[in-house]
Structures are given as structure tokens and as C-alpha cells.
All heavy atoms as atom14 arrays in JSON, in Angstrom:
{
  "sequence": "MAWQLCIRYPSGQNRVLRLFRDREAALRCVDTIYARLGYPVHVSYVVEPFKA",
  "atom14_mask": [
    [1, 1, 1, 1, 1, 1, 1, 1, 0, 0, 0, 0, 0, 0],
    [1, 1, 1, 1, 1, 0, 0, 0, 0, 0, 0, 0, 0, 0],
    [1, 1, 1, 1, 1, 1, 1, 1, 1, 1, 1, 1, 1, 1],
    [1, 1, 1, 1, 1, 1, 1, 1, 1, 0, 0, 0, 0, 0],
    [1, 1, 1, 1, 1, 1, 1, 1, 0, 0, 0, 0, 0, 0],
    [1, 1, 1, 1, 1, 1, 0, 0, 0, 0, 0, 0, 0, 0],
    [1, 1, 1, 1, 1, 1, 1, 1, 0, 0, 0, 0, 0, 0],
    [1, 1, 1, 1, 1, 1, 1, 1, 1, 1, 1, 0, 0, 0],
    [1, 1, 1, 1, 1, 1, 1, 1, 1, 1, 1, 1, 0, 0],
    [1, 1, 1, 1, 1, 1, 1, 0, 0, 0, 0, 0, 0, 0],
    [1, 1, 1, 1, 1, 1, 0, 0, 0, 0, 0, 0, 0, 0],
    [1, 1, 1, 1, 0, 0, 0, 0, 0, 0, 0, 0, 0, 0],
    [1, 1, 1, 1, 1, 1, 1, 1, 1, 0, 0, 0, 0, 0],
    [1, 1, 1, 1, 1, 1, 1, 1, 0, 0, 0, 0, 0, 0],
    [1, 1, 1, 1, 1, 1, 1, 1, 1, 1, 1, 0, 0, 0],
    [1, 1, 1, 1, 1, 1, 1, 0, 0, 0, 0, 0, 0, 0],
    [1, 1, 1, 1, 1, 1, 1, 1, 0, 0, 0, 0, 0, 0],
    [1, 1, 1, 1, 1, 1, 1, 1, 1, 1, 1, 0, 0, 0],
    [1, 1, 1, 1, 1, 1, 1, 1, 0, 0, 0, 0, 0, 0],
    [1, 1, 1, 1, 1, 1, 1, 1, 1, 1, 1, 0, 0, 0],
    [1, 1, 1, 1, 1, 1, 1, 1, 1, 1, 1, 0, 0, 0],
    [1, 1, 1, 1, 1, 1, 1, 1, 0, 0, 0, 0, 0, 0],
    [1, 1, 1, 1, 1, 1, 1, 1, 1, 1, 1, 0, 0, 0],
    [1, 1, 1, 1, 1, 1, 1, 1, 1, 0, 0, 0, 0, 0],
    [1, 1, 1, 1, 1, 0, 0, 0, 0, 0, 0, 0, 0, 0],
    [1, 1, 1, 1, 1, 0, 0, 0, 0, 0, 0, 0, 0, 0],
    [1, 1, 1, 1, 1, 1, 1, 1, 0, 0, 0, 0, 0, 0],
    [1, 1, 1, 1, 1, 1, 1, 1, 1, 1, 1, 0, 0, 0],
    [1, 1, 1, 1, 1, 1, 0, 0, 0, 0, 0, 0, 0, 0],
    [1, 1, 1, 1, 1, 1, 1, 0, 0, 0, 0, 0, 0, 0],
    [1, 1, 1, 1, 1, 1, 1, 1, 0, 0, 0, 0, 0, 0],
    [1, 1, 1, 1, 1, 1, 1, 0, 0, 0, 0, 0, 0, 0],
    [1, 1, 1, 1, 1, 1, 1, 1, 0, 0, 0, 0, 0, 0],
    [1, 1, 1, 1, 1, 1, 1, 1, 1, 1, 1, 1, 0, 0],
    [1, 1, 1, 1, 1, 0, 0, 0, 0, 0, 0, 0, 0, 0],
    [1, 1, 1, 1, 1, 1, 1, 1, 1, 1, 1, 0, 0, 0],
    [1, 1, 1, 1, 1, 1, 1, 1, 0, 0, 0, 0, 0, 0],
    [1, 1, 1, 1, 0, 0, 0, 0, 0, 0, 0, 0, 0, 0],
    [1, 1, 1, 1, 1, 1, 1, 1, 1, 1, 1, 1, 0, 0],
    [1, 1, 1, 1, 1, 1, 1, 0, 0, 0, 0, 0, 0, 0],
    [1, 1, 1, 1, 1, 1, 1, 0, 0, 0, 0, 0, 0, 0],
    [1, 1, 1, 1, 1, 1, 1, 1, 1, 1, 0, 0, 0, 0],
    [1, 1, 1, 1, 1, 1, 1, 0, 0, 0, 0, 0, 0, 0],
    [1, 1, 1, 1, 1, 1, 0, 0, 0, 0, 0, 0, 0, 0],
    [1, 1, 1, 1, 1, 1, 1, 1, 1, 1, 1, 1, 0, 0],
    [1, 1, 1, 1, 1, 1, 1, 0, 0, 0, 0, 0, 0, 0],
    [1, 1, 1, 1, 1, 1, 1, 0, 0, 0, 0, 0, 0, 0],
    [1, 1, 1, 1, 1, 1, 1, 1, 1, 0, 0, 0, 0, 0],
    [1, 1, 1, 1, 1, 1, 1, 0, 0, 0, 0, 0, 0, 0],
    [1, 1, 1, 1, 1, 1, 1, 1, 1, 1, 1, 0, 0, 0],
    [1, 1, 1, 1, 1, 1, 1, 1, 1, 0, 0, 0, 0, 0],
    [1, 1, 1, 1, 1, 0, 0, 0, 0, 0, 0, 0, 0, 0]
  ],
  "atom14_positions": [
    [[0.86, -1.16, -0.01], [-0.01, 0.04, 0.0], [0.88, 1.25, -0.01], [1.92, 1.31, 0.65], [-0.88, -0.01, 1.22], [-1.69, 1.25, 1.42], [-2.73, 1.31, 2.81], [-4.22, 0.66, 2.11], [0.0, 0.0, 0.0], [0.0, 0.0, 0.0], [0.0, 0.0, 0.0], [0.0, 0.0, 0.0], [0.0, 0.0, 0.0], [0.0, 0.0, 0.0]],
    [[0.46, 2.24, -0.74], [1.24, 3.5, -0.82], [0.56, 4.55, 0.1], [-0.63, 4.44, 0.4], [1.23, 4.02, -2.21], [0.0, 0.0, 0.0], [0.0, 0.0, 0.0], [0.0, 0.0, 0.0], [0.0, 0.0, 0.0], [0.0, 0.0, 0.0], [0.0, 0.0, 0.0], [0.0, 0.0, 0.0], [0.0, 0.0, 0.0], [0.0, 0.0, 0.0]],
    [[1.38, 5.51, 0.55], [0.96, 6.52, 1.45], [1.29, 7.89, 0.85], [2.31, 8.06, 0.19], [1.62, 6.39, 2.79], [1.24, 5.06, 3.43], [1.86, 3.86, 3.29], [0.11, 4.81, 4.32], [1.2, 2.88, 4.0], [0.1, 3.44, 4.61], [-0.89, 5.63, 4.81], [-0.8, 2.87, 5.47], [-1.82, 5.06, 5.63], [-1.75, 3.66, 5.96]],
    [[0.45, 8.88, 1.13], [0.72, 10.22, 0.64], [0.85, 11.2, 1.79], [0.1, 11.11, 2.78], [-0.36, 10.66, -0.33], [-1.76, 10.69, 0.18], [-2.78, 10.9, -0.94], [-2.52, 10.69, -2.12], [-3.93, 11.4, -0.53], [0.0, 0.0, 0.0], [0.0, 0.0, 0.0], [0.0, 0.0, 0.0], [0.0, 0.0, 0.0], [0.0, 0.0, 0.0]],
    [[1.85, 12.07, 1.7], [2.06, 13.09, 2.63], [1.36, 14.37, 2.04], [1.66, 14.72, 0.93], [3.56, 13.41, 2.81], [3.92, 14.63, 3.58], [3.37, 14.59, 5.02], [5.4, 14.87, 3.59], [0.0, 0.0, 0.0], [0.0, 0.0, 0.0], [0.0, 0.0, 0.0], [0.0, 0.0, 0.0], [0.0, 0.0, 0.0], [0.0, 0.0, 0.0]],
    [[0.44, 14.91, 2.77], [-0.34, 16.04, 2.33], [-0.18, 17.25, 3.31], [0.02, 17.06, 4.5], [-1.83, 15.67, 2.27], [-2.21, 14.31, 1.22], [0.0, 0.0, 0.0], [0.0, 0.0, 0.0], [0.0, 0.0, 0.0], [0.0, 0.0, 0.0], [0.0, 0.0, 0.0], [0.0, 0.0, 0.0], [0.0, 0.0, 0.0], [0.0, 0.0, 0.0]],
    [[-0.44, 18.42, 2.71], [-0.57, 19.56, 3.53], [-2.05, 19.91, 3.52], [-2.7, 19.86, 2.5], [0.29, 20.78, 3.03], [0.22, 21.96, 3.98], [-0.08, 21.15, 1.64], [1.2, 23.06, 3.72], [0.0, 0.0, 0.0], [0.0, 0.0, 0.0], [0.0, 0.0, 0.0], [0.0, 0.0, 0.0], [0.0, 0.0, 0.0], [0.0, 0.0, 0.0]],
    [[-2.61, 20.07, 4.7], [-4.07, 20.36, 4.8], [-4.29, 21.79, 5.23], [-3.8, 22.27, 6.22], [-4.74, 19.45, 5.8], [-6.23, 19.59, 5.97], [-6.85, 18.54, 6.75], [-6.81, 17.27, 5.99], [-6.87, 16.06, 6.6], [-6.99, 15.96, 7.89], [-6.8, 15.01, 5.86], [0.0, 0.0, 0.0], [0.0, 0.0, 0.0], [0.0, 0.0, 0.0]],
    [[-5.05, 22.48, 4.44], [-5.39, 23.9, 4.65], [-6.62, 24.09, 5.53], [-7.44, 23.16, 5.58], [-5.52, 24.59, 3.28], [-4.25, 24.55, 2.49], [-4.03, 23.64, 1.48], [-3.18, 25.45, 2.79], [-2.88, 23.59, 0.73], [-2.04, 25.42, 2.06], [-1.86, 24.46, 1.04], [-0.7, 24.42, 0.35], [0.0, 0.0, 0.0], [0.0, 0.0, 0.0]],
    [[-6.8, 25.26, 6.05], [-8.01, 25.53, 6.94], [-9.33, 25.27, 6.14], [-10.36, 24.94, 6.75], [-7.86, 26.97, 7.31], [-6.48, 27.32, 7.2], [-5.93, 26.43, 6.09], [0.0, 0.0, 0.0], [0.0, 0.0, 0.0], [0.0, 0.0, 0.0], [0.0, 0.0, 0.0], [0.0, 0.0, 0.0], [0.0, 0.0, 0.0], [0.0, 0.0, 0.0]],
    [[-9.31, 25.45, 4.85], [-10.53, 25.27, 4.01], [-10.94, 23.79, 3.94], [-11.96, 23.45, 3.4], [-10.3, 25.81, 2.59], [-9.31, 25.15, 1.93], [0.0, 0.0, 0.0], [0.0, 0.0, 0.0], [0.0, 0.0, 0.0], [0.0, 0.0, 0.0], [0.0, 0.0, 0.0], [0.0, 0.0, 0.0], [0.0, 0.0, 0.0], [0.0, 0.0, 0.0]],
    [[-10.0, 22.95, 4.34], [-10.24, 21.44, 4.25], [-9.57, 20.82, 3.05], [-9.62, 19.61, 2.83], [0.0, 0.0, 0.0], [0.0, 0.0, 0.0], [0.0, 0.0, 0.0], [0.0, 0.0, 0.0], [0.0, 0.0, 0.0], [0.0, 0.0, 0.0], [0.0, 0.0, 0.0], [0.0, 0.0, 0.0], [0.0, 0.0, 0.0], [0.0, 0.0, 0.0]],
    [[-9.06, 21.62, 2.18], [-8.39, 21.12, 0.98], [-7.05, 20.52, 1.3], [-6.32, 21.04, 2.22], [-8.2, 22.25, -0.09], [-9.52, 22.67, -0.7], [-9.23, 23.76, -1.69], [-8.42, 24.64, -1.48], [-9.89, 23.62, -2.89], [0.0, 0.0, 0.0], [0.0, 0.0, 0.0], [0.0, 0.0, 0.0], [0.0, 0.0, 0.0], [0.0, 0.0, 0.0]],
    [[-6.68, 19.47, 0.6], [-5.34, 18.8, 0.76], [-4.56, 19.01, -0.48], [-5.1, 19.0, -1.61], [-5.51, 17.33, 1.01], [-5.99, 17.01, 2.36], [-6.11, 17.87, 3.19], [-6.23, 15.72, 2.62], [0.0, 0.0, 0.0], [0.0, 0.0, 0.0], [0.0, 0.0, 0.0], [0.0, 0.0, 0.0], [0.0, 0.0, 0.0], [0.0, 0.0, 0.0]],
    [[-3.26, 19.1, -0.37], [-2.34, 19.14, -1.5], [-1.3, 18.03, -1.21], [-0.65, 18.1, -0.21], [-1.7, 20.46, -1.72], [-0.75, 20.53, -2.93], [-0.28, 21.9, -3.21], [0.37, 22.51, -2.12], [1.65, 22.93, -2.18], [2.38, 22.77, -3.24], [2.19, 23.45, -1.06], [0.0, 0.0, 0.0], [0.0, 0.0, 0.0], [0.0, 0.0, 0.0]],
    [[-1.12, 17.08, -2.18], [-0.17, 16.0, -2.01], [1.22, 16.6, -2.22], [1.47, 17.21, -3.23], [-0.47, 14.9, -2.95], [0.61, 13.81, -2.84], [-1.84, 14.26, -2.69], [0.0, 0.0, 0.0], [0.0, 0.0, 0.0], [0.0, 0.0, 0.0], [0.0, 0.0, 0.0], [0.0, 0.0, 0.0], [0.0, 0.0, 0.0], [0.0, 0.0, 0.0]],
    [[2.1, 16.34, -1.24], [3.45, 16.76, -1.31], [4.4, 15.69, -1.84], [5.35, 15.95, -2.58], [3.96, 17.26, 0.05], [3.22, 18.47, 0.6], [3.77, 18.76, 2.01], [3.31, 19.66, -0.31], [0.0, 0.0, 0.0], [0.0, 0.0, 0.0], [0.0, 0.0, 0.0], [0.0, 0.0, 0.0], [0.0, 0.0, 0.0], [0.0, 0.0, 0.0]],
    [[4.11, 14.47, -1.43], [5.04, 13.35, -1.74], [4.37, 12.03, -1.53], [3.46, 11.92, -0.65], [6.3, 13.46, -0.86], [7.37, 12.53, -1.25], [8.68, 12.82, -0.61], [9.56, 11.74, -0.82], [10.68, 11.52, -0.17], [11.0, 12.29, 0.76], [11.46, 10.54, -0.45], [0.0, 0.0, 0.0], [0.0, 0.0, 0.0], [0.0, 0.0, 0.0]],
    [[4.76, 10.98, -2.25], [4.22, 9.64, -2.04], [5.32, 8.76, -1.43], [6.51, 8.93, -1.67], [3.8, 9.03, -3.37], [2.66, 9.67, -4.08], [2.43, 9.04, -5.43], [1.43, 9.65, -3.23], [0.0, 0.0, 0.0], [0.0, 0.0, 0.0], [0.0, 0.0, 0.0], [0.0, 0.0, 0.0], [0.0, 0.0, 0.0], [0.0, 0.0, 0.0]],
    [[4.85, 7.83, -0.57], [5.79, 6.91, 0.13], [5.24, 5.46, -0.02], [4.04, 5.31, -0.05], [5.88, 7.23, 1.62], [6.54, 8.53, 1.9], [5.84, 9.73, 1.95], [7.91, 8.59, 2.18], [6.49, 10.94, 2.22], [8.54, 9.75, 2.46], [7.83, 10.92, 2.48], [0.0, 0.0, 0.0], [0.0, 0.0, 0.0], [0.0, 0.0, 0.0]],
    [[6.15, 4.54, -0.01], [5.64, 3.13, 0.05], [5.55, 2.66, 1.47], [4.8, 1.7, 1.76], [6.68, 2.23, -0.7], [6.64, 2.44, -2.17], [7.47, 1.5, -2.89], [7.45, 1.8, -4.28], [7.99, 1.03, -5.2], [8.69, 0.0, -4.89], [7.94, 1.4, -6.47], [0.0, 0.0, 0.0], [0.0, 0.0, 0.0], [0.0, 0.0, 0.0]],
    [[6.3, 3.3, 2.39], [6.32, 2.89, 3.8], [5.68, 3.96, 4.67], [6.07, 5.14, 4.63], [7.77, 2.66, 4.16], [7.91, 2.28, 5.58], [7.03, 1.56, 6.14], [8.99, 2.57, 6.19], [0.0, 0.0, 0.0], [0.0, 0.0, 0.0], [0.0, 0.0, 0.0], [0.0, 0.0, 0.0], [0.0, 0.0, 0.0], [0.0, 0.0, 0.0]],
    [[4.66, 3.63, 5.43], [3.96, 4.58, 6.29], [4.9, 5.2, 7.32], [4.83, 6.4, 7.6], [2.81, 3.92, 6.96], [2.02, 4.8, 7.86], [0.76, 4.1, 8.45], [0.03, 4.92, 9.36], [0.21, 4.99, 10.63], [1.03, 4.18, 11.22], [-0.53, 5.82, 11.35], [0.0, 0.0, 0.0], [0.0, 0.0, 0.0], [0.0, 0.0, 0.0]],
    [[5.76, 4.41, 7.88], [6.71, 4.9, 8.85], [7.65, 5.97, 8.28], [7.93, 6.95, 8.97], [7.51, 3.73, 9.5], [6.67, 2.75, 10.24], [5.82, 3.4, 11.35], [6.4, 4.28, 12.11], [4.67, 3.07, 11.51], [0.0, 0.0, 0.0], [0.0, 0.0, 0.0], [0.0, 0.0, 0.0], [0.0, 0.0, 0.0], [0.0, 0.0, 0.0]],
    [[8.1, 5.75, 7.06], [8.88, 6.84, 6.44], [8.15, 8.11, 6.21], [8.72, 9.2, 6.45], [9.4, 6.28, 5.1], [0.0, 0.0, 0.0], [0.0, 0.0, 0.0], [0.0, 0.0, 0.0], [0.0, 0.0, 0.0], [0.0, 0.0, 0.0], [0.0, 0.0, 0.0], [0.0, 0.0, 0.0], [0.0, 0.0, 0.0], [0.0, 0.0, 0.0]],
    [[6.88, 7.99, 5.9], [6.03, 9.2, 5.7], [5.92, 9.94, 7.05], [5.97, 11.16, 7.13], [4.67, 8.8, 5.1], [0.0, 0.0, 0.0], [0.0, 0.0, 0.0], [0.0, 0.0, 0.0], [0.0, 0.0, 0.0], [0.0, 0.0, 0.0], [0.0, 0.0, 0.0], [0.0, 0.0, 0.0], [0.0, 0.0, 0.0], [0.0, 0.0, 0.0]],
    [[5.67, 9.15, 8.13], [5.52, 9.79, 9.4], [6.78, 10.4, 9.96], [6.78, 11.45, 10.55], [4.96, 8.74, 10.43], [3.54, 8.25, 10.19], [3.31, 7.08, 11.15], [2.57, 9.33, 10.38], [0.0, 0.0, 0.0], [0.0, 0.0, 0.0], [0.0, 0.0, 0.0], [0.0, 0.0, 0.0], [0.0, 0.0, 0.0], [0.0, 0.0, 0.0]],
    [[7.9, 9.84, 9.61], [9.21, 10.41, 9.92], [9.42, 11.73, 9.21], [9.95, 12.72, 9.76], [10.35, 9.45, 9.68], [10.54, 8.39, 10.71], [11.83, 7.65, 10.6], [12.06, 7.03, 9.29], [11.61, 5.82, 8.92], [10.98, 5.09, 9.82], [11.82, 5.34, 7.72], [0.0, 0.0, 0.0], [0.0, 0.0, 0.0], [0.0, 0.0, 0.0]],
    [[8.9, 11.81, 7.97], [8.99, 13.01, 7.2], [8.18, 14.15, 7.86], [8.64, 15.28, 7.96], [8.53, 12.77, 5.78], [8.84, 14.18, 4.67], [0.0, 0.0, 0.0], [0.0, 0.0, 0.0], [0.0, 0.0, 0.0], [0.0, 0.0, 0.0], [0.0, 0.0, 0.0], [0.0, 0.0, 0.0], [0.0, 0.0, 0.0], [0.0, 0.0, 0.0]],
    [[6.99, 13.78, 8.36], [6.17, 14.8, 9.09], [6.89, 15.25, 10.3], [6.95, 16.49, 10.64], [4.81, 14.21, 9.42], [4.02, 15.15, 10.34], [3.99, 13.91, 8.16], [0.0, 0.0, 0.0], [0.0, 0.0, 0.0], [0.0, 0.0, 0.0], [0.0, 0.0, 0.0], [0.0, 0.0, 0.0], [0.0, 0.0, 0.0], [0.0, 0.0, 0.0]],
    [[7.48, 14.35, 11.04], [8.25, 14.68, 12.27], [9.38, 15.67, 11.87], [9.61, 16.63, 12.62], [8.83, 13.46, 12.94], [7.79, 12.6, 13.62], [6.68, 13.12, 13.86], [8.05, 11.46, 13.84], [0.0, 0.0, 0.0], [0.0, 0.0, 0.0], [0.0, 0.0, 0.0], [0.0, 0.0, 0.0], [0.0, 0.0, 0.0], [0.0, 0.0, 0.0]],
    [[10.08, 15.42, 10.85], [11.19, 16.28, 10.37], [10.67, 17.67, 9.99], [11.3, 18.68, 10.38], [11.91, 15.68, 9.18], [12.39, 14.36, 9.58], [13.09, 16.5, 8.71], [0.0, 0.0, 0.0], [0.0, 0.0, 0.0], [0.0, 0.0, 0.0], [0.0, 0.0, 0.0], [0.0, 0.0, 0.0], [0.0, 0.0, 0.0], [0.0, 0.0, 0.0]],
    [[9.6, 17.7, 9.25], [9.0, 19.04, 8.92], [8.68, 19.81, 10.16], [9.03, 20.99, 10.3], [7.75, 18.83, 8.11], [8.1, 18.27, 6.67], [6.94, 20.21, 7.89], [6.91, 17.83, 5.83], [0.0, 0.0, 0.0], [0.0, 0.0, 0.0], [0.0, 0.0, 0.0], [0.0, 0.0, 0.0], [0.0, 0.0, 0.0], [0.0, 0.0, 0.0]],
    [[7.98, 19.22, 11.13], [7.6, 19.94, 12.34], [8.86, 20.33, 13.14], [8.89, 21.34, 13.79], [6.67, 19.14, 13.21], [5.23, 19.1, 12.64], [4.48, 17.93, 12.68], [4.66, 20.22, 12.15], [3.16, 17.91, 12.19], [3.35, 20.26, 11.72], [2.63, 19.11, 11.73], [1.33, 19.08, 11.27], [0.0, 0.0, 0.0], [0.0, 0.0, 0.0]],
    [[9.86, 19.47, 13.16], [11.11, 19.79, 13.93], [11.84, 20.98, 13.3], [12.4, 21.82, 14.03], [12.02, 18.6, 13.94], [0.0, 0.0, 0.0], [0.0, 0.0, 0.0], [0.0, 0.0, 0.0], [0.0, 0.0, 0.0], [0.0, 0.0, 0.0], [0.0, 0.0, 0.0], [0.0, 0.0, 0.0], [0.0, 0.0, 0.0], [0.0, 0.0, 0.0]],
    [[11.83, 21.12, 12.02], [12.49, 22.22, 11.29], [11.73, 23.49, 11.22], [12.25, 24.58, 11.4], [12.92, 21.78, 9.9], [13.98, 20.72, 9.94], [14.42, 20.4, 8.57], [15.51, 19.36, 8.59], [16.04, 18.86, 7.54], [15.73, 19.29, 6.35], [16.94, 17.92, 7.71], [0.0, 0.0, 0.0], [0.0, 0.0, 0.0], [0.0, 0.0, 0.0]],
    [[10.43, 23.39, 11.01], [9.54, 24.53, 10.77], [8.72, 24.92, 11.96], [8.12, 25.99, 11.98], [8.59, 24.3, 9.58], [9.23, 24.0, 8.27], [8.16, 23.74, 7.24], [10.14, 25.11, 7.8], [0.0, 0.0, 0.0], [0.0, 0.0, 0.0], [0.0, 0.0, 0.0], [0.0, 0.0, 0.0], [0.0, 0.0, 0.0], [0.0, 0.0, 0.0]],
    [[8.66, 24.06, 12.98], [7.74, 24.29, 14.1], [6.35, 23.88, 13.72], [6.12, 23.34, 12.63], [0.0, 0.0, 0.0], [0.0, 0.0, 0.0], [0.0, 0.0, 0.0], [0.0, 0.0, 0.0], [0.0, 0.0, 0.0], [0.0, 0.0, 0.0], [0.0, 0.0, 0.0], [0.0, 0.0, 0.0], [0.0, 0.0, 0.0], [0.0, 0.0, 0.0]],
    [[5.41, 24.1, 14.58], [4.0, 23.77, 14.34], [3.31, 24.96, 13.77], [3.04, 25.93, 14.46], [3.34, 23.25, 15.63], [3.89, 21.91, 15.97], [5.06, 21.81, 16.86], [3.26, 20.74, 15.59], [5.55, 20.54, 17.22], [3.77, 19.53, 15.96], [4.9, 19.43, 16.78], [5.35, 18.23, 17.13], [0.0, 0.0, 0.0], [0.0, 0.0, 0.0]],
    [[2.93, 24.9, 12.44], [2.26, 26.03, 11.85], [0.86, 26.21, 12.39], [0.23, 25.2, 12.81], [2.24, 25.7, 10.38], [2.41, 24.22, 10.3], [3.18, 23.85, 11.52], [0.0, 0.0, 0.0], [0.0, 0.0, 0.0], [0.0, 0.0, 0.0], [0.0, 0.0, 0.0], [0.0, 0.0, 0.0], [0.0, 0.0, 0.0], [0.0, 0.0, 0.0]],
    [[0.34, 27.41, 12.38], [-0.97, 27.69, 12.98], [-2.11, 27.28, 12.04], [-3.13, 26.82, 12.46], [-1.05, 29.2, 13.35], [-2.38, 29.56, 13.89], [0.02, 29.55, 14.35], [0.0, 0.0, 0.0], [0.0, 0.0, 0.0], [0.0, 0.0, 0.0], [0.0, 0.0, 0.0], [0.0, 0.0, 0.0], [0.0, 0.0, 0.0], [0.0, 0.0, 0.0]],
    [[-1.93, 27.56, 10.75], [-3.07, 27.44, 9.84], [-3.0, 26.27, 8.87], [-3.91, 26.1, 8.05], [-3.25, 28.74, 9.02], [-3.56, 29.91, 9.86], [-4.73, 30.07, 10.59], [-2.82, 31.0, 10.2], [-4.71, 31.17, 11.25], [-3.56, 31.73, 11.06], [0.0, 0.0, 0.0], [0.0, 0.0, 0.0], [0.0, 0.0, 0.0], [0.0, 0.0, 0.0]],
    [[-1.98, 25.42, 8.94], [-1.94, 24.27, 8.1], [-1.46, 23.05, 8.98], [-0.93, 23.23, 10.03], [-1.0, 24.4, 6.94], [-1.45, 25.53, 6.0], [0.44, 24.65, 7.38], [0.0, 0.0, 0.0], [0.0, 0.0, 0.0], [0.0, 0.0, 0.0], [0.0, 0.0, 0.0], [0.0, 0.0, 0.0], [0.0, 0.0, 0.0], [0.0, 0.0, 0.0]],
    [[-1.72, 21.89, 8.43], [-1.16, 20.69, 9.13], [-0.65, 19.75, 8.06], [-1.04, 19.85, 6.87], [-2.26, 20.01, 9.96], [-3.32, 19.56, 9.16], [0.0, 0.0, 0.0], [0.0, 0.0, 0.0], [0.0, 0.0, 0.0], [0.0, 0.0, 0.0], [0.0, 0.0, 0.0], [0.0, 0.0, 0.0], [0.0, 0.0, 0.0], [0.0, 0.0, 0.0]],
    [[0.24, 18.91, 8.45], [0.8, 17.87, 7.56], [0.23, 16.53, 7.98], [0.28, 16.17, 9.16], [2.3, 17.86, 7.62], [2.88, 19.16, 7.11], [3.15, 20.27, 7.97], [3.17, 19.38, 5.81], [3.68, 21.43, 7.53], [3.62, 20.58, 5.28], [3.89, 21.62, 6.19], [4.39, 22.75, 5.71], [0.0, 0.0, 0.0], [0.0, 0.0, 0.0]],
    [[-0.39, 15.79, 7.07], [-1.04, 14.54, 7.37], [-0.53, 13.41, 6.43], [-0.12, 13.71, 5.29], [-2.57, 14.67, 7.3], [-3.07, 15.59, 8.33], [-2.98, 15.13, 5.93], [0.0, 0.0, 0.0], [0.0, 0.0, 0.0], [0.0, 0.0, 0.0], [0.0, 0.0, 0.0], [0.0, 0.0, 0.0], [0.0, 0.0, 0.0], [0.0, 0.0, 0.0]],
    [[-0.57, 12.24, 6.93], [-0.28, 11.04, 6.14], [-1.58, 10.24, 5.93], [-2.28, 9.94, 6.9], [0.78, 10.2, 6.8], [1.05, 8.9, 6.09], [2.1, 10.95, 6.95], [0.0, 0.0, 0.0], [0.0, 0.0, 0.0], [0.0, 0.0, 0.0], [0.0, 0.0, 0.0], [0.0, 0.0, 0.0], [0.0, 0.0, 0.0], [0.0, 0.0, 0.0]],
    [[-1.88, 9.94, 4.66], [-3.14, 9.27, 4.31], [-2.76, 8.14, 3.32], [-1.76, 8.19, 2.66], [-4.07, 10.18, 3.66], [-4.49, 11.35, 4.44], [-5.41, 12.33, 3.66], [-5.32, 12.31, 2.42], [-6.19, 13.04, 4.3], [0.0, 0.0, 0.0], [0.0, 0.0, 0.0], [0.0, 0.0, 0.0], [0.0, 0.0, 0.0], [0.0, 0.0, 0.0]],
    [[-3.65, 7.16, 3.24], [-3.48, 6.11, 2.22], [-3.62, 6.82, 0.87], [-4.33, 7.75, 0.68], [-4.61, 5.15, 2.47], [-5.06, 5.4, 3.87], [-4.75, 6.79, 4.18], [0.0, 0.0, 0.0], [0.0, 0.0, 0.0], [0.0, 0.0, 0.0], [0.0, 0.0, 0.0], [0.0, 0.0, 0.0], [0.0, 0.0, 0.0], [0.0, 0.0, 0.0]],
    [[-2.81, 6.27, -0.1], [-2.81, 6.87, -1.45], [-4.19, 6.73, -2.07], [-4.8, 5.68, -2.07], [-1.75, 6.2, -2.31], [-1.79, 6.65, -3.74], [-1.4, 7.93, -4.04], [-2.13, 5.82, -4.71], [-1.37, 8.36, -5.38], [-2.18, 6.22, -6.03], [-1.76, 7.48, -6.38], [0.0, 0.0, 0.0], [0.0, 0.0, 0.0], [0.0, 0.0, 0.0]],
    [[-4.67, 7.83, -2.66], [-5.98, 7.84, -3.34], [-5.67, 8.1, -4.82], [-5.26, 9.15, -5.18], [-6.86, 8.92, -2.77], [-7.13, 8.78, -1.35], [-7.88, 10.02, -0.8], [-7.97, 9.93, 0.72], [-8.37, 11.21, 1.27], [0.0, 0.0, 0.0], [0.0, 0.0, 0.0], [0.0, 0.0, 0.0], [0.0, 0.0, 0.0], [0.0, 0.0, 0.0]],
    [[-5.91, 7.05, -5.6], [-5.68, 7.18, -7.01], [-6.73, 8.0, -7.77], [-7.75, 8.2, -7.39], [-5.56, 5.77, -7.68], [0.0, 0.0, 0.0], [0.0, 0.0, 0.0], [0.0, 0.0, 0.0], [0.0, 0.0, 0.0], [0.0, 0.0, 0.0], [0.0, 0.0, 0.0], [0.0, 0.0, 0.0], [0.0, 0.0, 0.0], [0.0, 0.0, 0.0]]
  ]
}
């Protein structure tokens, strides 16, 4: 199963940033983003199953 890293906006829209084959790698990427950029107020980074 593939996983997608998305940025989620306040409007509820998602934009896919990157695809991963491994969920754990995608979650580590989110951790790295938050560690480097801090926790943004108006967006979030989420990992979801790939939607074709």
C-alpha cells in the first residue's frame, strides 16, 4: 500500500506533497517538517493512504 504526505489547509483542501511506500517513512518526514519549521498555525501535515 502507498501513502501520501499532504498539507491540509483551513478550508479542508489537501495538496499532496510526496508519495511513500512505507507509512513509517512518511510519518518520519512529518516529524522532520515539524522539527525544522515548528508547528504552523493554519496548516497541518497529514499522512493518508494513497488515493488514485
